[in-house]
C-alpha positions in Angstrom: -171.8 45.9 126.4 -168.2 46.8 127.2 -167.1 48.4 124.0 -165.3 51.6 123.1 -167.4 51.7 119.9 -170.3 53.6 121.3 -172.8 55.6 119.2 -172.5 59.3 120.0 -176.3 59.7 119.7 -177.9 56.6 121.3 -181.2 57.4 119.5 -179.3 56.8 116.2 -178.4 53.2 117.0 -181.2 51.6 115.0 -180.6 53.8 112.0 -176.9 52.9 112.1 -177.7 49.2 112.3 -180.0 49.5 109.2 -177.3 51.5 107.4 -174.7 48.8 108.2 -177.0 46.0 107.0 -177.7 47.9 103.8 -174.0 48.4 103.1 -173.3 44.8 103.8 -176.0 43.7 101.5 -174.5 45.9 98.7 -171.1 44.3 99.0 -172.4 40.8 99.4 -171.6 40.2 103.0 -174.1 38.3 105.0 -174.5 40.0 108.4 -176.7 38.6 111.2 -178.3 40.5 114.0 -175.9 40.8 117.0 -172.4 39.5 117.0 -170.6 39.0 113.7 -167.1 38.0 115.0 -166.9 35.2 112.4 -166.4 37.7 109.6 -163.0 37.9 107.9 -161.1 41.2 108.1 -161.7 41.6 104.4 -165.5 41.2 104.8 -165.7 43.6 107.8 -163.5 46.1 105.9 -165.6 46.0 102.8 -168.7 46.8 104.9 -167.0 49.7 106.6 -165.6 50.9 103.4 -169.0 50.9 101.7 -170.5 52.8 104.6 -167.8 55.5 104.3 -168.3 55.7 100.5 -172.1 56.2 101.0 -171.5 58.8 103.7 -169.1 60.8 101.5 -171.5 60.6 98.6 -174.3 61.8 100.7 -172.2 64.7 102.0 -171.1 65.7 98.6 -174.6 65.7 97.3 -175.7 67.9 100.2 -173.0 70.4 99.2 -174.5 71.0 95.7 
């Protein structure tokens, strides 16, 4: 894998993949295991956006 998108904590890779699949499912994007280069920019952006929303919500809840 020759990507600049590397997980800072390699042990977290499986959890991040599960999180990504969960977010994709919530916004109705069908991800498959491995390469998803056939996604449109809109689909990929909606998955990433959903992940960010969930991370912000989790952080805000932890601050209460």
